[in-house]
C-alpha positions as CSV (number, residue, x, y, z in Angstrom):
1,X,-0.1,0.1,0.2
2,X,2.6,2.0,1.0
3,X,4.4,1.9,-2.5
4,X,1.1,2.8,-4.1
5,X,0.8,5.7,-2.1
6,X,4.0,7.5,-3.2
7,X,3.4,6.4,-6.8
8,X,-0.1,7.9,-6.6
9,X,1.5,11.1,-5.2
10,X,4.4,11.0,-8.2
11,X,2.0,10.8,-10.8
12,X,0.2,14.1,-9.3
13,X,3.3,15.7,-8.9
14,X,4.1,15.0,-12.5
15,X,0.4,16.4,-13.7
16,X,0.8,19.8,-11.5
17,X,4.0,20.4,-13.4
18,X,2.6,19.5,-16.6
19,X,-0.2,21.9,-16.3
20,X,2.0,24.9,-14.9
21,X,4.6,24.2,-18.3
22,X,1.6,24.4,-20.1
23,X,0.0,28.2,-18.2
24,X,3.5,29.0,-18.8
25,X,3.9,28.4,-22.5
26,X,0.5,29.8,-22.9
27,X,1.5,32.8,-21.0
28,X,4.9,33.3,-23.4
29,X,2.6,33.0,-26.6
30,X,-0.3,35.0,-25.5
31,X,-0.5,37.4,-28.4
32,X,0.9,41.3,-27.9
33,X,-2.6,42.5,-28.1
34,X,-3.6,40.7,-25.2
35,X,-1.1,42.3,-23.0
36,X,-2.4,45.8,-24.9
37,X,-5.8,45.1,-23.6
38,X,-5.0,44.2,-20.3
39,X,-3.3,46.9,-20.3
40,X,-6.2,49.2,-21.3
41,X,-8.6,47.4,-19.3
42,X,-6.7,49.2,-16.4
43,X,-6.4,52.7,-18.2
44,X,-9.4,54.1,-20.3
45,X,-9.7,56.3,-23.5
46,X,-10.3,59.5,-22.8
47,X,-12.3,61.9,-24.8
48,X,-11.9,65.5,-24.0
49,X,-14.8,68.0,-26.2
50,X,-14.5,71.7,-25.0
51,X,-17.6,73.9,-27.4
52,X,-16.6,77.4,-28.2
53,X,-18.7,80.3,-26.5
54,X,-21.6,78.6,-25.0
55,X,-22.4,79.5,-21.4
56,X,-24.0,77.0,-18.5
57,X,-27.7,78.1,-19.9
58,X,-27.2,76.4,-22.9
59,X,-27.7,73.0,-21.1
60,X,-31.2,71.5,-21.3
61,X,-29.5,69.4,-18.2
62,X,-28.7,72.8,-16.7
63,X,-32.0,73.9,-16.8
64,X,-32.8,75.6,-20.7
65,X,-36.0,75.2,-22.0
66,X,-34.9,76.8,-25.3
67,X,-32.1,75.4,-26.6
68,X,-32.0,71.7,-27.6
69,X,-29.2,69.3,-26.3
70,X,-30.5,65.7,-26.0
71,X,-27.0,64.3,-26.1
72,X,-25.7,66.3,-23.5
73,X,-28.7,65.8,-21.1
74,X,-28.6,62.1,-22.0
75,X,-24.8,61.8,-20.9
76,X,-25.3,63.9,-17.8
77,X,-28.2,61.5,-16.5
78,X,-25.9,58.5,-17.5
79,X,-22.8,60.2,-15.6
80,X,-22.0,63.3,-13.5
81,X,-22.5,66.9,-13.9
82,X,-21.2,69.7,-12.0
83,X,-22.9,72.6,-11.5
84,X,-19.3,74.5,-10.2
85,X,-17.0,74.6,-13.6
86,X,-15.2,78.0,-14.1
87,X,-13.4,78.9,-17.3
88,X,-11.6,81.8,-17.9
89,X,-13.3,84.6,-19.8
90,X,-12.5,83.9,-23.4
91,X,-11.0,81.2,-25.6
92,X,-7.1,81.7,-26.1
93,X,-6.9,82.1,-21.9
94,X,-9.0,78.9,-21.3
95,X,-7.0,77.1,-24.1
96,X,-3.8,77.5,-22.4
97,X,-5.0,77.1,-18.9
98,X,-6.6,73.4,-19.7
99,X,-4.1,72.1,-21.8
100,X,-0.9,73.1,-19.2
101,X,-3.0,72.3,-15.9
102,X,-1.4,76.3,-15.2
103,X,-3.0,79.5,-14.1
104,X,-2.7,82.3,-16.4
105,X,-0.6,84.3,-14.1
106,X,2.7,81.4,-14.8
107,X,2.1,81.2,-18.5
108,X,-0.3,83.2,-20.4
109,X,1.7,85.3,-23.0
110,X,-0.5,86.9,-25.8
111,X,-4.1,85.9,-27.4
112,X,-3.5,83.4,-29.9
113,X,-0.4,81.8,-28.6
114,X,0.1,78.9,-26.3
115,X,4.4,79.3,-25.5
116,X,6.8,76.6,-26.9
117,X,7.9,76.4,-23.3
118,X,4.6,74.5,-22.1
119,X,3.7,71.3,-21.4
120,X,0.5,69.4,-22.1
121,X,-2.3,67.1,-20.7
122,X,-1.7,65.4,-24.8
123,X,2.3,65.5,-24.0
124,X,1.8,63.7,-20.7
125,X,-0.2,61.3,-22.0
126,X,1.8,60.8,-25.2
127,X,4.6,59.7,-22.7
128,X,2.5,57.0,-21.5
129,X,1.6,55.8,-23.9
130,X,-1.5,56.8,-25.2
131,X,-2.4,57.2,-29.3
132,X,-3.5,61.3,-29.4
133,X,-5.6,63.1,-31.4
134,X,-6.9,66.8,-31.8
135,X,-9.5,67.8,-34.0
136,X,-11.3,71.6,-34.2
137,X,-10.0,74.8,-33.4
138,X,-6.1,75.3,-32.6
139,X,-5.8,79.0,-32.1
140,X,-2.5,78.5,-30.6
141,X,0.5,79.2,-33.6
142,X,3.2,77.3,-33.7
143,X,2.7,76.7,-37.7
144,X,2.3,72.4,-39.2
145,X,4.4,71.3,-36.3
146,X,2.9,72.9,-33.2
147,X,0.1,70.3,-32.5
148,X,2.9,67.5,-32.6
149,X,5.3,69.6,-30.3
150,X,2.3,69.6,-27.4
151,X,2.3,66.1,-27.5
152,X,-0.6,65.2,-30.7
153,X,0.1,62.0,-32.7
154,X,-2.8,63.6,-35.3
155,X,-4.8,66.4,-36.2
156,X,-7.5,67.8,-37.8
157,X,-7.6,71.6,-37.1
158,X,-9.1,75.3,-38.2
159,X,-7.1,78.3,-37.5
160,X,-3.6,76.6,-37.2
161,X,-1.6,78.7,-39.9
162,X,-4.3,80.5,-41.4
163,X,-8.3,81.4,-40.3
164,X,-10.1,80.7,-43.4
165,X,-14.5,79.8,-43.4
166,X,-15.1,77.8,-40.9
167,X,-18.4,77.0,-41.6
168,X,-19.4,76.3,-45.1
169,X,-16.6,75.3,-47.2
170,X,-14.2,75.7,-44.8
171,X,-10.1,75.7,-45.0
172,X,-8.3,73.1,-42.1
173,X,-4.6,71.9,-42.3
174,X,-5.1,68.2,-41.6
175,X,-1.1,66.9,-40.5
176,X,0.7,69.2,-42.2
177,X,-1.5,69.7,-45.4
178,X,-3.5,72.6,-46.3
179,X,-7.2,71.7,-47.0
180,X,-9.6,73.7,-48.9
181,X,-13.1,72.2,-49.4
182,X,-16.0,73.6,-52.1
183,X,-18.6,71.1,-52.4
184,X,-20.5,72.6,-49.6
185,X,-18.7,70.6,-46.7
186,X,-19.8,72.2,-43.0
187,X,-16.0,72.6,-41.0
188,X,-17.3,70.7,-37.9
189,X,-17.9,68.0,-40.2
190,X,-14.6,67.9,-41.4
191,X,-13.0,67.2,-38.2
192,X,-15.6,65.6,-36.2
193,X,-15.6,62.9,-38.9
194,X,-11.8,62.8,-38.9
195,X,-12.5,62.1,-35.0
196,X,-14.6,59.4,-35.5
197,X,-12.1,57.9,-37.3
198,X,-9.4,58.4,-35.6
199,X,-11.8,56.5,-32.8
200,X,-12.2,53.5,-35.1
201,X,-8.6,53.3,-36.4
202,X,-7.2,53.0,-33.0
203,X,-10.0,51.2,-30.9
204,X,-7.7,48.2,-30.3
205,X,-5.1,50.9,-28.7
206,X,-5.7,53.4,-25.5
207,X,-6.3,56.7,-27.1
208,X,-6.7,60.6,-25.9
209,X,-8.8,62.7,-28.6
210,X,-9.3,66.3,-28.1
211,X,-12.3,68.1,-29.4
212,X,-11.6,71.7,-28.8
213,X,-14.7,72.5,-31.1
214,X,-15.8,75.3,-33.8
215,X,-19.1,75.7,-32.4
216,X,-21.2,77.8,-31.6
217,X,-18.7,80.5,-31.8
218,X,-20.2,83.7,-34.7
219,X,-20.6,84.3,-37.1
220,X,-23.9,83.0,-36.5
221,X,-25.2,81.8,-39.4
222,X,-27.4,78.5,-40.6
223,X,-26.4,74.7,-39.5
224,X,-27.1,71.6,-42.2
225,X,-29.9,71.4,-40.3
226,X,-31.2,74.6,-40.6
227,X,-34.2,75.6,-42.7
228,X,-31.8,78.5,-44.4
229,X,-28.8,76.4,-45.6
230,X,-26.7,77.5,-48.1
231,X,-24.1,74.6,-49.4
232,X,-22.7,77.5,-51.9
233,X,-21.9,80.0,-49.1
234,X,-18.3,80.7,-48.9
235,X,-17.8,83.5,-46.3
236,X,-18.4,84.5,-42.8
237,X,-21.9,85.8,-42.0
238,X,-21.2,90.3,-41.7
239,X,-21.9,91.4,-37.9
240,X,-25.4,92.9,-38.6
241,X,-26.8,89.5,-40.0
242,X,-26.0,87.3,-36.8
243,X,-29.1,86.0,-34.6
244,X,-30.4,84.0,-31.4
245,X,-32.0,81.6,-33.9
246,X,-28.6,80.3,-36.0
247,X,-27.2,80.6,-32.3
248,X,-29.7,78.4,-31.6
249,X,-29.1,76.4,-34.3
250,X,-25.8,75.8,-33.7
251,X,-26.2,74.8,-30.0
252,X,-28.4,72.2,-31.4
253,X,-25.4,71.4,-34.0
254,X,-22.9,71.2,-31.1
255,X,-25.1,68.6,-29.3
256,X,-25.7,66.7,-32.4
257,X,-21.7,66.5,-33.4
258,X,-21.1,65.5,-29.1
259,X,-23.7,62.7,-30.1
260,X,-21.7,61.6,-32.7
261,X,-18.7,61.4,-31.0
262,X,-20.5,59.2,-28.0
263,X,-22.0,56.8,-30.8
264,X,-18.3,56.5,-32.3
265,X,-17.4,55.2,-29.4
266,X,-19.9,52.8,-29.2
267,X,-19.9,51.5,-32.7
268,X,-16.1,50.8,-31.7
269,X,-16.9,49.2,-28.8
270,X,-14.7,50.7,-26.6
271,X,-17.7,53.3,-25.0
272,X,-17.4,51.5,-21.3
273,X,-14.0,51.9,-21.3
274,X,-14.1,55.7,-22.5
275,X,-14.1,58.5,-19.9
276,X,-15.8,61.4,-22.0
277,X,-16.1,65.1,-20.6
278,X,-17.9,67.5,-22.1
279,X,-17.0,71.5,-21.0
280,X,-16.8,74.4,-23.0
281,X,-14.2,77.4,-22.5
282,X,-16.2,80.1,-21.7
283,X,-19.6,82.3,-21.5
284,X,-21.9,82.8,-24.3
285,X,-21.3,86.1,-26.6
286,X,-22.1,89.2,-25.2
287,X,-24.7,89.8,-27.5
288,X,-27.4,86.6,-26.9
289,X,-30.0,86.8,-24.8
290,X,-31.4,83.2,-23.7
291,X,-34.1,82.5,-21.2
292,X,-33.1,80.8,-18.3
293,X,-34.4,80.6,-14.9
294,X,-37.3,83.1,-15.8
295,X,-35.3,85.7,-16.9
296,X,-33.4,86.7,-20.0
297,X,-29.9,85.3,-19.8
298,X,-27.3,87.5,-21.0
299,X,-24.0,86.2,-22.3
300,X,-21.0,87.6,-20.7
301,X,-17.6,86.1,-22.7
302,X,-14.7,88.5,-22.2
303,X,-16.0,89.5,-18.8
304,X,-15.2,88.0,-15.4
305,X,-18.7,88.1,-13.7
306,X,-20.5,84.8,-13.8
307,X,-21.9,84.6,-17.1
308,X,-18.4,84.9,-18.5
309,X,-17.0,81.8,-16.7
310,X,-19.7,79.9,-15.5
311,X,-19.5,77.2,-17.8
312,X,-21.1,73.2,-18.4
313,X,-19.2,70.3,-17.5
314,X,-20.7,66.6,-17.8
315,X,-18.4,63.4,-17.6
316,X,-19.7,60.4,-18.7
317,X,-17.7,57.1,-18.0
318,X,-20.5,54.0,-18.0
319,X,-19.6,51.3,-15.2
320,X,-17.8,53.9,-13.6
321,X,-19.8,57.2,-13.0
322,X,-22.7,56.6,-11.1
323,X,-25.4,57.7,-13.1
324,X,-27.7,60.8,-12.3
325,X,-25.0,62.4,-10.3
326,X,-24.5,66.0,-9.2
327,X,-21.7,67.4,-8.2
328,X,-21.6,70.9,-6.3
329,X,-17.7,70.3,-6.0
330,X,-15.5,73.4,-7.4
331,X,-13.9,73.1,-10.6
332,X,-11.4,75.1,-12.9
333,X,-9.7,74.3,-16.0
334,X,-6.6,74.0,-14.6
335,X,-7.8,71.0,-12.8
336,X,-8.2,68.8,-16.1
337,X,-4.5,68.4,-16.8
338,X,-3.9,66.3,-13.3
339,X,-7.3,64.6,-13.8
340,X,-6.4,63.2,-17.0
341,X,-3.2,61.7,-16.3
342,X,-4.5,60.3,-13.2
343,X,-7.1,58.4,-15.1
344,X,-4.4,57.5,-17.8
345,X,-2.1,56.2,-14.6
346,X,0.4,58.6,-15.9
347,X,0.5,60.8,-12.6
348,X,4.4,60.5,-12.6
349,X,4.5,62.1,-16.2
350,X,3.4,64.8,-14.9
351,X,6.1,68.1,-15.0
352,X,7.8,68.6,-12.5
353,X,10.1,71.7,-13.2
354,X,7.1,73.7,-12.7
355,X,3.9,74.6,-10.8
356,X,1.2,72.8,-11.8
357,X,-2.1,74.4,-10.2
358,X,-4.7,71.8,-10.5
359,X,-6.1,69.7,-8.7
360,X,-7.6,65.6,-10.1
361,X,-11.1,65.2,-9.4
362,X,-10.8,61.7,-10.8
363,X,-11.4,60.0,-7.5
364,X,-15.0,62.2,-7.5
365,X,-15.8,60.6,-10.5
366,X,-15.0,57.1,-9.2
367,X,-17.8,58.1,-6.5
368,X,-15.0,59.0,-3.5
369,X,-15.1,62.1,-1.8
370,X,-11.5,63.5,-3.1
371,X,-9.6,66.3,-2.4
372,X,-12.4,68.8,-3.5
373,X,-11.0,72.8,-3.9
374,X,-12.4,75.7,-1.4
375,X,-11.9,77.9,-4.0
376,X,-10.7,78.6,-7.6
377,X,-9.0,81.5,-9.1
378,X,-8.8,83.5,-11.8
379,X,-6.1,85.8,-14.0
380,X,-7.4,87.4,-16.7
381,X,-5.8,90.3,-18.9
382,X,-7.1,89.4,-22.4
383,X,-3.3,90.4,-24.0
384,X,-1.0,89.3,-21.1
385,X,0.0,92.3,-20.6
386,X,1.6,92.3,-17.1
387,X,1.9,96.2,-16.3
388,X,-0.8,98.9,-15.8
389,X,-4.4,98.1,-13.9
390,X,-5.8,96.0,-16.9
391,X,-5.4,92.3,-15.1
392,X,-8.4,91.0,-13.3
393,X,-8.1,88.7,-10.4
394,X,-10.2,86.9,-8.2
395,X,-10.5,84.0,-6.2
396,X,-14.2,82.4,-5.3
397,X,-15.9,79.6,-4.0
398,X,-19.5,78.3,-4.9
399,X,-20.9,81.6,-2.9
400,X,-18.1,84.6,-2.8
401,X,-15.7,86.1,-4.9
402,X,-13.5,88.1,-3.9
403,X,-11.1,91.1,-6.4
404,X,-7.8,91.6,-5.6
405,X,-8.6,95.3,-5.9
406,X,-11.1,94.6,-2.6
407,X,-14.4,93.5,-4.1
408,X,-16.4,91.7,-2.7
409,X,-19.4,89.5,-4.1
410,X,-22.7,87.4,-3.0
411,X,-22.4,85.9,-6.5
412,X,-26.0,83.7,-6.2
413,X,-27.3,86.7,-5.0
414,X,-26.1,88.9,-7.5
415,X,-24.5,87.4,-10.3
416,X,-24.1,90.8,-12.8
417,X,-21.6,92.0,-9.7
418,X,-23.6,95.5,-8.6
419,X,-23.3,95.9,-5.3
420,X,-19.9,95.2,-3.5
421,X,-20.6,93.6,0.3
422,X,-19.7,96.5,2.7
423,X,-17.7,95.4,6.0
424,X,-20.9,96.3,8.3
425,X,-22.9,93.7,5.8
426,X,-20.6,90.8,7.1
427,X,-21.4,88.1,9.3
428,X,-18.5,86.3,11.3
429,X,-18.8,83.4,8.8
430,X,-18.6,85.2,5.7
431,X,-16.0,87.5,7.0
432,X,-14.3,83.8,7.7
433,X,-14.7,83.3,3.8
434,X,-13.3,86.5,2.9
435,X,-10.4,86.1,4.9
436,X,-9.1,82.7,3.4
437,X,-9.8,84.3,-0.3
438,X,-7.7,87.2,0.5
439,X,-4.8,84.5,1.9
440,X,-5.0,82.5,-1.8
441,X,-5.2,86.2,-3.6
442,X,-2.3,87.3,-1.5
443,X,0.2,84.3,-2.3
444,X,-0.7,83.8,-6.1
445,X,-0.4,87.2,-6.5
446,X,2.9,87.5,-5.0
447,X,3.9,84.2,-6.9
448,X,3.1,86.3,-10.2
449,X,6.9,86.9,-10.0
450,X,7.9,83.9,-11.3
451,X,6.7,84.5,-14.1
452,X,9.8,84.0,-16.7
453,X,8.7,84.3,-20.2
454,X,9.7,87.6,-20.4
455,X,9.1,89.4,-23.7
456,X,7.9,87.9,-26.1
457,X,7.9,88.0,-30.1
458,X,4.9,89.7,-31.9
459,X,3.0,87.4,-34.0
460,X,4.1,87.0,-37.4
């Protein structure tokens, strides 16, 4: 019996060894794509969409009854909607801040320019192995190689080296080539088609797609879905023809393009492994008045009150973000770089040789408390000038806003900032908030001396 038992154990051990060898061979011979897939399941694809000149009041999920945004409303219902996201007051400052994770006081040098010494979220994710693409509006100079320098493998852009028509029969630059369309094509369709193609080509890899939209920036004119669309148009409409009807059509087409990208992710089979974030670069153009919350809400683009900087933000990540979540956390545009980097497992790639002002809100997206902000900060001078009294600086929370010159407002009660709160009107709790915001301003204003770019060459 003893010999039989030893014989049985020997067979068992040999059987286990054979199984281990077979398993090892399977691992050794596993296709590379399986390893990529395993890694990809841990690192999401990322799609960041930023509309142009479309304030908080333009989205149905935020309470609009005037604009049609069914795709955005659905994404909000399926994901997370932020009620306190704040941009810069105008396009280039917002683009610089969102891409670099740094306040404009540190790196904004001139309208229409991203300084070549800056590092973007695309650089960070590309260094981490992501395939990267930008499609839409550039407006940051740098020539044909500019997008590549800032981390994008591919691009399809309007306003890279020139400023032709952007809507009917547009002109764009695609990976170093200039293309002009003459058969009734529509600019937003051209750039979004490129993005859809990028998603399809890289569905088996991990990718970043950045879509700084052309829409719904002026000139306000018909879209292909408007009843007065004219595909033979070759020029932008003059200001005297701009109107709210066509702005409304353009907001609807913005929403349509968001739905198009969302559907492309589903068609490619990658939607559940994709974090999609939608926001806007600044408030609505000032001539547009929108029915909102029982009043006419005047656009505030280029100004620092709420209408100029309060923008929509929606995040969708099926299976990760709890559907129907509404966040009251403060978000500013510097937060996108660290958030995308953390989502991509690339926080170690964030540059250490400069101050990054953003704070990741990835934990909140995953349903955790995270480390939410107590304040957001704005430094704004349209042309980057640092001398004189034109620079506007403020810090704020969800309720109170303090400018560096001492003006202090209760924003929900005074969105137009008409009534500066006087010391006698401030209770103990509010006084403590004011002191906290003053400390933030004093610190960040003192750090403006770190600005090191000096005189910037004039635009060619």
